[in-house]
CHARMM-style PDB file with segment names, atoms N, HN, CA, C and O in Angstrom:
ATOM      1  N   MET     1     104.674  78.149 121.475  1.00  0.00      PROA
ATOM      2  CA  MET     1     103.984  78.777 120.351  1.00  0.00      PROA
ATOM      3  C   MET     1     104.278  77.972 119.091  1.00  0.00      PROA
ATOM      4  O   MET     1     105.436  77.703 118.772  1.00  0.00      PROA
ATOM      5  N   ASP     2     103.246  77.598 118.395  1.00  0.00      PROA
ATOM      6  HN  ASP     2     102.305  77.816 118.654  1.00  0.00      PROA
ATOM      7  CA  ASP     2     103.393  76.861 117.151  1.00  0.00      PROA
ATOM      8  C   ASP     2     103.129  77.772 115.972  1.00  0.00      PROA
ATOM      9  O   ASP     2     102.230  78.612 116.015  1.00  0.00      PROA
ATOM     10  N   GLY     3     103.907  77.607 114.927  1.00  0.00      PROA
ATOM     11  HN  GLY     3     104.638  76.925 114.892  1.00  0.00      PROA
ATOM     12  CA  GLY     3     103.670  78.358 113.699  1.00  0.00      PROA
ATOM     13  C   GLY     3     104.128  79.796 113.765  1.00  0.00      PROA
ATOM     14  O   GLY     3     104.731  80.243 114.741  1.00  0.00      PROA
ATOM     15  N   ILE     4     103.829  80.495 112.709  1.00  0.00      PROA
ATOM     16  HN  ILE     4     103.339  80.132 111.916  1.00  0.00      PROA
ATOM     17  CA  ILE     4     104.234  81.894 112.575  1.00  0.00      PROA
ATOM     18  C   ILE     4     103.139  82.784 113.144  1.00  0.00      PROA
ATOM     19  O   ILE     4     101.950  82.517 112.965  1.00  0.00      PROA
ATOM     20  N   GLY     5     103.546  83.829 113.821  1.00  0.00      PROA
ATOM     21  HN  GLY     5     104.511  84.046 113.966  1.00  0.00      PROA
ATOM     22  CA  GLY     5     102.574  84.769 114.353  1.00  0.00      PROA
ATOM     23  C   GLY     5     103.256  86.058 114.719  1.00  0.00      PROA
ATOM     24  O   GLY     5     104.483  86.125 114.788  1.00  0.00      PROA
ATOM     25  N   GLY     6     102.483  87.061 114.948  1.00  0.00      PROA
ATOM     26  HN  GLY     6     101.486  87.007 114.892  1.00  0.00      PROA
ATOM     27  CA  GLY     6     103.069  88.332 115.339  1.00  0.00      PROA
ATOM     28  C   GLY     6     102.004  89.395 115.446  1.00  0.00      PROA
ATOM     29  O   GLY     6     100.859  89.215 115.031  1.00  0.00      PROA
ATOM     30  N   GLN     7     102.415  90.496 116.011  1.00  0.00      PROA
ATOM     31  HN  GLN     7     103.346  90.642 116.348  1.00  0.00      PROA
ATOM     32  CA  GLN     7     101.537  91.651 116.088  1.00  0.00      PROA
ATOM     33  C   GLN     7     102.029  92.653 115.064  1.00  0.00      PROA
ATOM     34  O   GLN     7     103.191  93.059 115.085  1.00  0.00      PROA
ATOM     35  N   PHE     8     101.158  93.039 114.188  1.00  0.00      PROA
ATOM     36  HN  PHE     8     100.215  92.708 114.171  1.00  0.00      PROA
ATOM     37  CA  PHE     8     101.512  93.967 113.137  1.00  0.00      PROA
ATOM     38  C   PHE     8     100.745  95.262 113.363  1.00  0.00      PROA
ATOM     39  O   PHE     8      99.705  95.499 112.749  1.00  0.00      PROA
ATOM     40  N   VAL     9     101.273  96.089 114.249  1.00  0.00      PROA
ATOM     41  HN  VAL     9     102.118  95.896 114.747  1.00  0.00      PROA
ATOM     42  CA  VAL     9     100.634  97.357 114.581  1.00  0.00      PROA
ATOM     43  C   VAL     9     101.681  98.461 114.596  1.00  0.00      PROA
ATOM     44  O   VAL     9     102.866  98.215 114.820  1.00  0.00      PROA
ATOM     45  N   LEU    10     101.225  99.666 114.356  1.00  0.00      PROA
ATOM     46  HN  LEU    10     100.262  99.866 114.173  1.00  0.00      PROA
ATOM     47  CA  LEU    10     102.097 100.832 114.417  1.00  0.00      PROA
ATOM     48  C   LEU    10     102.117 101.382 115.838  1.00  0.00      PROA
ATOM     49  O   LEU    10     101.173 101.168 116.599  1.00  0.00      PROA
ATOM     50  N   PRO    11     103.187 102.091 116.200  1.00  0.00      PROA
ATOM     51  CA  PRO    11     103.209 102.740 117.508  1.00  0.00      PROA
ATOM     52  C   PRO    11     102.152 103.841 117.578  1.00  0.00      PROA
ATOM     53  O   PRO    11     101.592 104.242 116.558  1.00  0.00      PROA
ATOM     54  N   ASN    12     101.891 104.316 118.773  1.00  0.00      PROA
ATOM     55  HN  ASN    12     102.346 103.989 119.602  1.00  0.00      PROA
ATOM     56  CA  ASN    12     100.861 105.346 118.973  1.00  0.00      PROA
ATOM     57  C   ASN    12     101.118 106.619 118.187  1.00  0.00      PROA
ATOM     58  O   ASN    12     100.174 107.240 117.698  1.00  0.00      PROA
ATOM     59  N   GLU    13     102.371 107.018 118.054  1.00  0.00      PROA
ATOM     60  HN  GLU    13     103.138 106.514 118.451  1.00  0.00      PROA
ATOM     61  CA  GLU    13     102.723 108.230 117.311  1.00  0.00      PROA
ATOM     62  C   GLU    13     103.679 107.839 116.178  1.00  0.00      PROA
ATOM     63  O   GLU    13     104.889 108.024 116.305  1.00  0.00      PROA
ATOM     64  N   PRO    14     103.152 107.301 115.074  1.00  0.00      PROA
ATOM     65  CA  PRO    14     103.996 106.740 114.023  1.00  0.00      PROA
ATOM     66  C   PRO    14     104.870 107.746 113.290  1.00  0.00      PROA
ATOM     67  O   PRO    14     105.861 107.354 112.675  1.00  0.00      PROA
ATOM     68  N   ASP    15     104.532 109.029 113.337  1.00  0.00      PROA
ATOM     69  HN  ASP    15     103.726 109.347 113.837  1.00  0.00      PROA
ATOM     70  CA  ASP    15     105.347 110.045 112.660  1.00  0.00      PROA
ATOM     71  C   ASP    15     106.727 110.221 113.287  1.00  0.00      PROA
ATOM     72  O   ASP    15     107.606 110.816 112.664  1.00  0.00      PROA
ATOM     73  N   GLN    16     106.933 109.731 114.472  1.00  0.00      PROA
ATOM     74  HN  GLN    16     106.218 109.248 114.978  1.00  0.00      PROA
ATOM     75  CA  GLN    16     108.208 109.917 115.174  1.00  0.00      PROA
ATOM     76  C   GLN    16     109.291 108.953 114.722  1.00  0.00      PROA
ATOM     77  O   GLN    16     110.419 109.030 115.208  1.00  0.00      PROA
ATOM     78  N   PHE    17     108.976 108.046 113.802  1.00  0.00      PROA
ATOM     79  HN  PHE    17     108.059 107.983 113.407  1.00  0.00      PROA
ATOM     80  CA  PHE    17     109.914 106.990 113.437  1.00  0.00      PROA
ATOM     81  C   PHE    17     110.098 106.895 111.924  1.00  0.00      PROA
ATOM     82  O   PHE    17     109.249 107.334 111.148  1.00  0.00      PROA
ATOM     83  N   ASN    18     111.229 106.309 111.524  1.00  0.00      PROA
ATOM     84  HN  ASN    18     111.919 105.952 112.154  1.00  0.00      PROA
ATOM     85  CA  ASN    18     111.443 105.820 110.175  1.00  0.00      PROA
ATOM     86  C   ASN    18     111.336 104.313 110.271  1.00  0.00      PROA
ATOM     87  O   ASN    18     111.634 103.741 111.319  1.00  0.00      PROA
ATOM     88  N   TYR    19     110.916 103.657 109.198  1.00  0.00      PROA
ATOM     89  HN  TYR    19     110.674 104.121 108.346  1.00  0.00      PROA
ATOM     90  CA  TYR    19     110.616 102.232 109.254  1.00  0.00      PROA
ATOM     91  C   TYR    19     111.402 101.452 108.217  1.00  0.00      PROA
ATOM     92  O   TYR    19     111.616 101.921 107.099  1.00  0.00      PROA
ATOM     93  N   LEU    20     111.829 100.261 108.598  1.00  0.00      PROA
ATOM     94  HN  LEU    20     111.656  99.880 109.506  1.00  0.00      PROA
ATOM     95  CA  LEU    20     112.459  99.307 107.699  1.00  0.00      PROA
ATOM     96  C   LEU    20     111.641  98.032 107.765  1.00  0.00      PROA
ATOM     97  O   LEU    20     111.486  97.441 108.834  1.00  0.00      PROA
ATOM     98  N   PHE    21     111.116  97.606 106.617  1.00  0.00      PROA
ATOM     99  HN  PHE    21     111.242  98.086 105.749  1.00  0.00      PROA
ATOM    100  CA  PHE    21     110.322  96.388 106.544  1.00  0.00      PROA
ATOM    101  C   PHE    21     111.068  95.338 105.744  1.00  0.00      PROA
ATOM    102  O   PHE    21     111.616  95.631 104.681  1.00  0.00      PROA
ATOM    103  N   LEU    22     111.090  94.121 106.252  1.00  0.00      PROA
ATOM    104  HN  LEU    22     110.645  93.883 107.115  1.00  0.00      PROA
ATOM    105  CA  LEU    22     111.669  92.975 105.565  1.00  0.00      PROA
ATOM    106  C   LEU    22     110.548  91.980 105.322  1.00  0.00      PROA
ATOM    107  O   LEU    22     109.839  91.600 106.253  1.00  0.00      PROA
ATOM    108  N   ALA    23     110.387  91.559 104.081  1.00  0.00      PROA
ATOM    109  HN  ALA    23     110.963  91.868 103.324  1.00  0.00      PROA
ATOM    110  CA  ALA    23     109.320  90.614 103.762  1.00  0.00      PROA
ATOM    111  C   ALA    23     109.775  89.688 102.642  1.00  0.00      PROA
ATOM    112  O   ALA    23     110.629  90.035 101.827  1.00  0.00      PROA
ATOM    113  N   ALA    24     109.184  88.510 102.629  1.00  0.00      PROA
ATOM    114  HN  ALA    24     108.490  88.228 103.292  1.00  0.00      PROA
ATOM    115  CA  ALA    24     109.431  87.555 101.555  1.00  0.00      PROA
ATOM    116  C   ALA    24     108.125  86.845 101.235  1.00  0.00      PROA
ATOM    117  O   ALA    24     107.359  86.487 102.129  1.00  0.00      PROA
ATOM    118  N   GLY    25     107.887  86.649  99.943  1.00  0.00      PROA
ATOM    119  HN  GLY    25     108.510  86.940  99.217  1.00  0.00      PROA
ATOM    120  CA  GLY    25     106.688  85.935  99.515  1.00  0.00      PROA
ATOM    121  C   GLY    25     105.415  86.534 100.073  1.00  0.00      PROA
ATOM    122  O   GLY    25     105.218  87.749 100.050  1.00  0.00      PROA
ATOM    123  N   SER    26     104.550  85.659 100.578  1.00  0.00      PROA
ATOM    124  HN  SER    26     104.710  84.672 100.596  1.00  0.00      PROA
ATOM    125  CA  SER    26     103.258  86.122 101.101  1.00  0.00      PROA
ATOM    126  C   SER    26     103.371  86.879 102.416  1.00  0.00      PROA
ATOM    127  O   SER    26     102.380  87.421 102.906  1.00  0.00      PROA
ATOM    128  N   GLY    27     104.573  86.921 102.994  1.00  0.00      PROA
ATOM    129  HN  GLY    27     105.378  86.481 102.596  1.00  0.00      PROA
ATOM    130  CA  GLY    27     104.802  87.708 104.205  1.00  0.00      PROA
ATOM    131  C   GLY    27     104.621  89.202 103.979  1.00  0.00      PROA
ATOM    132  O   GLY    27     104.633  89.984 104.930  1.00  0.00      PROA
ATOM    133  N   ILE    28     104.452  89.598 102.721  1.00  0.00      PROA
ATOM    134  HN  ILE    28     104.442  88.962 101.949  1.00  0.00      PROA
ATOM    135  CA  ILE    28     104.231  91.005 102.402  1.00  0.00      PROA
ATOM    136  C   ILE    28     102.843  91.476 102.828  1.00  0.00      PROA
ATOM    137  O   ILE    28     102.633  92.678 102.993  1.00  0.00      PROA
ATOM    138  N   THR    29     101.905  90.572 103.008  1.00  0.00      PROA
ATOM    139  HN  THR    29     102.076  89.596 102.874  1.00  0.00      PROA
ATOM    140  CA  THR    29     100.516  90.959 103.239  1.00  0.00      PROA
ATOM    141  C   THR    29     100.338  91.910 104.421  1.00  0.00      PROA
ATOM    142  O   THR    29      99.777  92.988 104.224  1.00  0.00      PROA
ATOM    143  N   PRO    30     100.779  91.581 105.635  1.00  0.00      PROA
ATOM    144  CA  PRO    30     100.600  92.552 106.726  1.00  0.00      PROA
ATOM    145  C   PRO    30     101.494  93.780 106.561  1.00  0.00      PROA
ATOM    146  O   PRO    30     101.118  94.881 106.962  1.00  0.00      PROA
ATOM    147  N   VAL    31     102.659  93.594 105.979  1.00  0.00      PROA
ATOM    148  HN  VAL    31     102.965  92.700 105.652  1.00  0.00      PROA
ATOM    149  CA  VAL    31     103.589  94.702 105.767  1.00  0.00      PROA
ATOM    150  C   VAL    31     102.994  95.712 104.783  1.00  0.00      PROA
ATOM    151  O   VAL    31     103.084  96.920 105.000  1.00  0.00      PROA
ATOM    152  N   PHE    32     102.397  95.223 103.720  1.00  0.00      PROA
ATOM    153  HN  PHE    32     102.323  94.242 103.543  1.00  0.00      PROA
ATOM    154  CA  PHE    32     101.785  96.099 102.716  1.00  0.00      PROA
ATOM    155  C   PHE    32     100.704  96.964 103.344  1.00  0.00      PROA
ATOM    156  O   PHE    32     100.613  98.156 103.054  1.00  0.00      PROA
ATOM    157  N   SER    33      99.900  96.377 104.189  1.00  0.00      PROA
ATOM    158  HN  SER    33      99.974  95.408 104.425  1.00  0.00      PROA
ATOM    159  CA  SER    33      98.840  97.122 104.867  1.00  0.00      PROA
ATOM    160  C   SER    33      99.424  98.242 105.728  1.00  0.00      PROA
ATOM    161  O   SER    33      98.913  99.362 105.722  1.00  0.00      PROA
ATOM    162  N   ILE    34     100.473  97.945 106.454  1.00  0.00      PROA
ATOM    163  HN  ILE    34     100.888  97.035 106.459  1.00  0.00      PROA
ATOM    164  CA  ILE    34     101.106  98.957 107.313  1.00  0.00      PROA
ATOM    165  C   ILE    34     101.735 100.055 106.470  1.00  0.00      PROA
ATOM    166  O   ILE    34     101.611 101.235 106.800  1.00  0.00      PROA
ATOM    167  N   ILE    35     102.407  99.684 105.387  1.00  0.00      PROA
ATOM    168  HN  ILE    35     102.508  98.726 105.119  1.00  0.00      PROA
ATOM    169  CA  ILE    35     103.030 100.683 104.519  1.00  0.00      PROA
ATOM    170  C   ILE    35     101.971 101.605 103.915  1.00  0.00      PROA
ATOM    171  O   ILE    35     102.168 102.819 103.872  1.00  0.00      PROA
ATOM    172  N   LYS    36     100.864 101.055 103.453  1.00  0.00      PROA
ATOM    173  HN  LYS    36     100.703 100.069 103.488  1.00  0.00      PROA
ATOM    174  CA  LYS    36      99.788 101.895 102.911  1.00  0.00      PROA
ATOM    175  C   LYS    36      99.302 102.888 103.966  1.00  0.00      PROA
ATOM    176  O   LYS    36      99.107 104.066 103.669  1.00  0.00      PROA
ATOM    177  N   THR    37      99.108 102.414 105.190  1.00  0.00      PROA
ATOM    178  HN  THR    37      99.266 101.457 105.431  1.00  0.00      PROA
ATOM    179  CA  THR    37      98.667 103.301 106.261  1.00  0.00      PROA
ATOM    180  C   THR    37      99.690 104.396 106.507  1.00  0.00      PROA
ATOM    181  O   THR    37      99.326 105.566 106.628  1.00  0.00      PROA
ATOM    182  N   LEU    38     100.959 104.035 106.582  1.00  0.00      PROA
ATOM    183  HN  LEU    38     101.254 103.085 106.484  1.00  0.00      PROA
ATOM    184  CA  LEU    38     102.006 105.038 106.798  1.00  0.00      PROA
ATOM    185  C   LEU    38     102.014 106.087 105.696  1.00  0.00      PROA
ATOM    186  O   LEU    38     102.110 107.282 105.975  1.00  0.00      PROA
ATOM    187  N   MET    39     101.915 105.649 104.459  1.00  0.00      PROA
ATOM    188  HN  MET    39     101.837 104.679 104.232  1.00  0.00      PROA
ATOM    189  CA  MET    39     101.997 106.587 103.346  1.00  0.00      PROA
ATOM    190  C   MET    39     100.790 107.517 103.292  1.00  0.00      PROA
ATOM    191  O   MET    39     100.942 108.705 103.007  1.00  0.00      PROA
ATOM    192  N   HSD    40      99.609 107.002 103.558  1.00  0.00      PROA
ATOM    193  HN  HSD    40      99.486 106.037 103.789  1.00  0.00      PROA
ATOM    194  CA  HSD    40      98.395 107.805 103.415  1.00  0.00      PROA
ATOM    195  C   HSD    40      98.019 108.591 104.668  1.00  0.00      PROA
ATOM    196  O   HSD    40      97.332 109.608 104.572  1.00  0.00      PROA
ATOM    197  N   ASP    41      98.457 108.139 105.834  1.00  0.00      PROA
ATOM    198  HN  ASP    41      99.016 107.313 105.912  1.00  0.00      PROA
ATOM    199  CA  ASP    41      97.980 108.754 107.079  1.00  0.00      PROA
ATOM    200  C   ASP    41      99.063 109.434 107.914  1.00  0.00      PROA
ATOM    201  O   ASP    41      98.753 110.039 108.940  1.00  0.00      PROA
ATOM    202  N   THR    42     100.322 109.345 107.495  1.00  0.00      PROA
ATOM    203  HN  THR    42     100.573 108.853 106.662  1.00  0.00      PROA
ATOM    204  CA  THR    42     101.403 109.955 108.268  1.00  0.00      PROA
ATOM    205  C   THR    42     102.391 110.618 107.311  1.00  0.00      PROA
ATOM    206  O   THR    42     102.195 110.616 106.096  1.00  0.00      PROA
ATOM    207  N   ASN    43     103.450 111.184 107.876  1.00  0.00      PROA
ATOM    208  HN  ASN    43     103.610 111.186 108.863  1.00  0.00      PROA
ATOM    209  CA  ASN    43     104.559 111.719 107.086  1.00  0.00      PROA
ATOM    210  C   ASN    43     105.821 110.883 107.266  1.00  0.00      PROA
ATOM    211  O   ASN    43     106.910 111.312 106.885  1.00  0.00      PROA
ATOM    212  N   ALA    44     105.680 109.710 107.836  1.00  0.00      PROA
ATOM    213  HN  ALA    44     104.795 109.362 108.145  1.00  0.00      PROA
ATOM    214  CA  ALA    44     106.826 108.838 108.120  1.00  0.00      PROA
ATOM    215  C   ALA    44     107.452 108.319 106.827  1.00  0.00      PROA
ATOM    216  O   ALA    44     106.805 108.255 105.782  1.00  0.00      PROA
ATOM    217  N   LYS    45     108.719 107.954 106.929  1.00  0.00      PROA
ATOM    218  HN  LYS    45     109.245 108.007 107.778  1.00  0.00      PROA
ATOM    219  CA  LYS    45     109.443 107.336 105.824  1.00  0.00      PROA
ATOM    220  C   LYS    45     109.532 105.836 106.065  1.00  0.00      PROA
ATOM    221  O   LYS    45     109.606 105.377 107.205  1.00  0.00      PROA
ATOM    222  N   ALA    46     109.524 105.075 104.962  1.00  0.00      PROA
ATOM    223  HN  ALA    46     109.465 105.447 104.036  1.00  0.00      PROA
ATOM    224  CA  ALA    46     109.615 103.628 105.066  1.00  0.00      PROA
ATOM    225  C   ALA    46     110.501 103.083 103.959  1.00  0.00      PROA
ATOM    226  O   ALA    46     110.507 103.595 102.840  1.00  0.00      PROA
ATOM    227  N   MET    47     111.250 102.036 104.286  1.00  0.00      PROA
ATOM    228  HN  MET    47     111.245 101.619 105.196  1.00  0.00      PROA
ATOM    229  CA  MET    47     112.038 101.306 103.310  1.00  0.00      PROA
ATOM    230  C   MET    47     111.565  99.862 103.352  1.00  0.00      PROA
ATOM    231  O   MET    47     111.347  99.298 104.424  1.00  0.00      PROA
ATOM    232  N   LEU    48     111.411  99.276 102.181  1.00  0.00      PROA
ATOM    233  HN  LEU    48     111.588  99.735 101.310  1.00  0.00      PROA
ATOM    234  CA  LEU    48     110.957  97.893 102.083  1.00  0.00      PROA
ATOM    235  C   LEU    48     111.987  97.069 101.334  1.00  0.00      PROA
ATOM    236  O   LEU    48     112.384  97.416 100.221  1.00  0.00      PROA
ATOM    237  N   LEU    49     112.416  95.983 101.945  1.00  0.00      PROA
ATOM    238  HN  LEU    49     112.094  95.701 102.849  1.00  0.00      PROA
ATOM    239  CA  LEU    49     113.240  94.971 101.285  1.00  0.00      PROA
ATOM    240  C   LEU    49     112.350  93.742 101.152  1.00  0.00      PROA
ATOM    241  O   LEU    49     111.942  93.143 102.147  1.00  0.00      PROA
ATOM    242  N   TYR    50     112.055  93.374  99.902  1.00  0.00      PROA
ATOM    243  HN  TYR    50     112.386  93.861  99.094  1.00  0.00      PROA
ATOM    244  CA  TYR    50     111.050  92.361  99.632  1.00  0.00      PROA
ATOM    245  C   TYR    50     111.633  91.330  98.674  1.00  0.00      PROA
ATOM    246  O   TYR    50     112.043  91.674  97.565  1.00  0.00      PROA
ATOM    247  N   SER    51     111.673  90.083  99.091  1.00  0.00      PROA
ATOM    248  HN  SER    51     111.340  89.804  99.992  1.00  0.00      PROA
ATOM    249  CA  SER    51     112.302  89.012  98.313  1.00  0.00      PROA
ATOM    250  C   SER    51     111.257  88.065  97.730  1.00  0.00      PROA
ATOM    251  O   SER    51     110.302  87.672  98.399  1.00  0.00      PROA
ATOM    252  N   ASN    52     111.469  87.713  96.468  1.00  0.00      PROA
ATOM    253  HN  ASN    52     112.245  88.033  95.924  1.00  0.00      PROA
ATOM    254  CA  ASN    52     110.613  86.759  95.764  1.00  0.00      PROA
ATOM    255  C   ASN    52     111.456  86.006  94.747  1.00  0.00      PROA
ATOM    256  O   ASN    52     112.601  86.373  94.486  1.00  0.00      PROA
ATOM    257  N   THR    53     110.891  84.961  94.180  1.00  0.00      PROA
ATOM    258  HN  THR    53     109.960  84.663  94.392  1.00  0.00      PROA
ATOM    259  CA  THR    53     111.611  84.217  93.155  1.00  0.00      PROA
ATOM    260  C   THR    53     111.525  84.887  91.789  1.00  0.00      PROA
ATOM    261  O   THR    53     112.315  84.568  90.900  1.00  0.00      PROA
ATOM    262  N   GLY    54     110.589  85.802  91.603  1.00  0.00      PROA
ATOM    263  HN  GLY    54     109.947  86.061  92.325  1.00  0.00      PROA
ATOM    264  CA  GLY    54     110.457  86.524  90.343  1.00  0.00      PROA
ATOM    265  C   GLY    54     109.300  87.500  90.400  1.00  0.00      PROA
ATOM    266  O   GLY    54     108.496  87.467  91.331  1.00  0.00      PROA
ATOM    267  N   ILE    55     109.216  88.369  89.403  1.00  0.00      PROA
ATOM    268  HN  ILE    55     109.869  88.395  88.646  1.00  0.00      PROA
ATOM    269  CA  ILE    55     108.168  89.388  89.383  1.00  0.00      PROA
ATOM    270  C   ILE    55     106.779  88.759  89.350  1.00  0.00      PROA
ATOM    271  O   ILE    55     105.862  89.259  90.002  1.00  0.00      PROA
ATOM    272  N   LYS    56     106.612  87.677  88.604  1.00  0.00      PROA
ATOM    273  HN  LYS    56     107.357  87.271  88.074  1.00  0.00      PROA
ATOM    274  CA  LYS    56     105.295  87.043  88.515  1.00  0.00      PROA
ATOM    275  C   LYS    56     104.817  86.522  89.863  1.00  0.00      PROA
ATOM    276  O   LYS    56     103.611  86.414  90.086  1.00  0.00      PROA
ATOM    277  N   GLN    57     105.736  86.198  90.763  1.00  0.00      PROA
ATOM    278  HN  GLN    57     106.715  86.286  90.582  1.00  0.00      PROA
ATOM    279  CA  GLN    57     105.379  85.706  92.087  1.00  0.00      PROA
ATOM    280  C   GLN    57     105.297  86.819  93.122  1.00  0.00      PROA
ATOM    281  O   GLN    57     105.034  86.551  94.294  1.00  0.00      PROA
ATOM    282  N   THR    58     105.515  88.050  92.712  1.00  0.00      PROA
ATOM    283  HN  THR    58     105.729  88.267  91.759  1.00  0.00      PROA
ATOM    284  CA  THR    58     105.558  89.177  93.639  1.00  0.00      PROA
ATOM    285  C   THR    58     104.156  89.703  93.909  1.00  0.00      PROA
ATOM    286  O   THR    58     103.553  90.379  93.075  1.00  0.00      PROA
ATOM    287  N   ILE    59     103.658  89.379  95.082  1.00  0.00      PROA
ATOM    288  HN  ILE    59     104.147  88.830  95.760  1.00  0.00      PROA
ATOM    289  CA  ILE    59     102.336  89.841  95.491  1.00  0.00      PROA
ATOM    290  C   ILE    59     102.368  91.362  95.670  1.00  0.00      PROA
ATOM    291  O   ILE    59     103.323  91.898  96.233  1.00  0.00      PROA
ATOM    292  N   PHE    60     101.353  92.043  95.205  1.00  0.00      PROA
ATOM    293  HN  PHE    60     100.577  91.608  94.748  1.00  0.00      PROA
ATOM    294  CA  PHE    60     101.216  93.509  95.305  1.00  0.00      PROA
ATOM    295  C   PHE    60     102.279  94.268  94.504  1.00  0.00      PROA
ATOM    296  O   PHE    60     102.556  95.430  94.800  1.00  0.00      PROA
ATOM    297  N   TYR    61     102.871  93.635  93.506  1.00  0.00      PROA
ATOM    298  HN  TYR    61     102.646  92.691  93.265  1.00  0.00      PROA
ATOM    299  CA  TYR    61     103.941  94.277  92.730  1.00  0.00      PROA
ATOM    300  C   TYR    61     103.502  95.628  92.158  1.00  0.00      PROA
ATOM    301  O   TYR    61     104.168  96.641  92.375  1.00  0.00      PROA
ATOM    302  N   GLU    62     102.396  95.642  91.437  1.00  0.00      PROA
ATOM    303  HN  GLU    62     101.855  94.820  91.261  1.00  0.00      PROA
ATOM    304  CA  GLU    62     101.929  96.895  90.814  1.00  0.00      PROA
ATOM    305  C   GLU    62     101.529  97.926  91.866  1.00  0.00      PROA
ATOM    306  O   GLU    62     101.831  99.111  91.720  1.00  0.00      PROA
ATOM    307  N   ALA    63     100.864  97.491  92.902  1.00  0.00      PROA
ATOM    308  HN  ALA    63     100.619  96.529  93.020  1.00  0.00      PROA
ATOM    309  CA  ALA    63     100.436  98.415  93.961  1.00  0.00      PROA
ATOM    310  C   ALA    63     101.639  99.029  94.675  1.00  0.00      PROA
ATOM    311  O   ALA    63     101.615 100.210  95.022  1.00  0.00      PROA
ATOM    312  N   LEU    64     102.675  98.247  94.895  1.00  0.00      PROA
ATOM    313  HN  LEU    64     102.694  97.287  94.613  1.00  0.00      PROA
ATOM    314  CA  LEU    64     103.893  98.769  95.527  1.00  0.00      PROA
ATOM    315  C   LEU    64     104.589  99.774  94.611  1.00  0.00      PROA
ATOM    316  O   LEU    64     105.080 100.802  95.078  1.00  0.00      PROA
ATOM    317  N   LYS    65     104.632  99.486  93.317  1.00  0.00      PROA
ATOM    318  HN  LYS    65     104.233  98.652  92.938  1.00  0.00      PROA
ATOM    319  CA  LYS    65     105.220 100.434  92.368  1.00  0.00      PROA
ATOM    320  C   LYS    65     104.449 101.748  92.381  1.00  0.00      PROA
ATOM    321  O   LYS    65     105.049 102.822  92.355  1.00  0.00      PROA
ATOM    322  N   GLU    66     103.129 101.665  92.422  1.00  0.00      PROA
ATOM    323  HN  GLU    66     102.642 100.792  92.444  1.00  0.00      PROA
ATOM    324  CA  GLU    66     102.303 102.881  92.460  1.00  0.00      PROA
ATOM    325  C   GLU    66     102.562 103.695  93.723  1.00  0.00      PROA
ATOM    326  O   GLU    66     102.675 104.919  93.661  1.00  0.00      PROA
ATOM    327  N   LEU    67     102.656 103.025  94.861  1.00  0.00      PROA
ATOM    328  HN  LEU    67     102.564 102.031  94.911  1.00  0.00      PROA
ATOM    329  CA  LEU    67     102.955 103.743  96.109  1.00  0.00      PROA
ATOM    330  C   LEU    67     104.325 104.411  96.030  1.00  0.00      PROA
ATOM    331  O   LEU    67     104.484 105.553  96.462  1.00  0.00      PROA
ATOM    332  N   ALA    68     105.306 103.711  95.484  1.00  0.00      PROA
ATOM    333  HN  ALA    68     105.176 102.784  95.133  1.00  0.00      PROA
ATOM    334  CA  ALA    68     106.653 104.272  95.360  1.00  0.00      PROA
ATOM    335  C   ALA    68     106.653 105.502  94.447  1.00  0.00      PROA
ATOM    336  O   ALA    68     107.390 106.456  94.696  1.00  0.00      PROA
ATOM    337  N   LEU    69     105.840 105.484  93.404  1.00  0.00      PROA
ATOM    338  HN  LEU    69     105.242 104.710  93.202  1.00  0.00      PROA
ATOM    339  CA  LEU    69     105.732 106.654  92.517  1.00  0.00      PROA
ATOM    340  C   LEU    69     104.974 107.790  93.176  1.00  0.00      PROA
ATOM    341  O   LEU    69     105.299 108.960  92.973  1.00  0.00      PROA
ATOM    342  N   GLN    70     103.975 107.454  93.956  1.00  0.00      PROA
ATOM    343  HN  GLN    70     103.711 106.504  94.121  1.00  0.00      PROA
ATOM    344  CA  GLN    70     103.158 108.463  94.633  1.00  0.00      PROA
ATOM    345  C   GLN    70     103.907 109.122  95.797  1.00  0.00      PROA
ATOM    346  O   GLN    70     103.692 110.299  96.086  1.00  0.00      PROA
ATOM    347  N   PHE    71     104.779 108.367  96.458  1.00  0.00      PROA
ATOM    348  HN  PHE    71     104.954 107.411  96.222  1.00  0.00      PROA
ATOM    349  CA  PHE    71     105.512 108.875  97.629  1.00  0.00      PROA
ATOM    350  C   PHE    71     107.022 108.660  97.462  1.00  0.00      PROA
ATOM    351  O   PHE    71     107.633 107.975  98.281  1.00  0.00      PROA
ATOM    352  N   PRO    72     107.632 109.233  96.418  1.00  0.00      PROA
ATOM    353  CA  PRO    72     109.040 108.934  96.112  1.00  0.00      PROA
ATOM    354  C   PRO    72     110.037 109.382  97.185  1.00  0.00      PROA
ATOM    355  O   PRO    72     111.118 108.803  97.289  1.00  0.00      PROA
ATOM    356  N   ASP    73     109.708 110.373  97.961  1.00  0.00      PROA
ATOM    357  HN  ASP    73     108.830 110.844  97.876  1.00  0.00      PROA
ATOM    358  CA  ASP    73     110.629 110.844  99.005  1.00  0.00      PROA
ATOM    359  C   ASP    73     110.448 110.108 100.322  1.00  0.00      PROA
ATOM    360  O   ASP    73     111.216 110.307 101.263  1.00  0.00      PROA
ATOM    361  N   ARG    74     109.425 109.252 100.388  1.00  0.00      PROA
ATOM    362  HN  ARG    74     108.800 109.091  99.624  1.00  0.00      PROA
ATOM    363  CA  ARG    74     109.137 108.591 101.655  1.00  0.00      PROA
ATOM    364  C   ARG    74     109.156 107.075 101.578  1.00  0.00      PROA
ATOM    365  O   ARG    74     109.248 106.412 102.611  1.00  0.00      PROA
ATOM    366  N   LEU    75     109.072 106.504 100.373  1.00  0.00      PROA
ATOM    367  HN  LEU    75     108.998 107.042  99.533  1.00  0.00      PROA
ATOM    368  CA  LEU    75     109.067 105.062 100.231  1.00  0.00      PROA
ATOM    369  C   LEU    75     110.112 104.649  99.220  1.00  0.00      PROA
ATOM    370  OT1 LEU    75     110.272 103.459  98.949  1.00  0.00      PROA
TER     371      LEU     75
END
């Protein structure tokens, strides 16, 4: 296998789990999509550890802040 790849899907019954996401830089893209789905379509809890060189380089910074404010007990 060459390069980076993976399957970014939720389990069949996502409410049964708590989630820990690790992302850096543009690796947030598939993670952000999954987190949005979890927050809007389930009652699952998620934690995100996201690394960047600075706020200006943080993809989805404002959107992530909004989700955290909207779902403070779950994200």
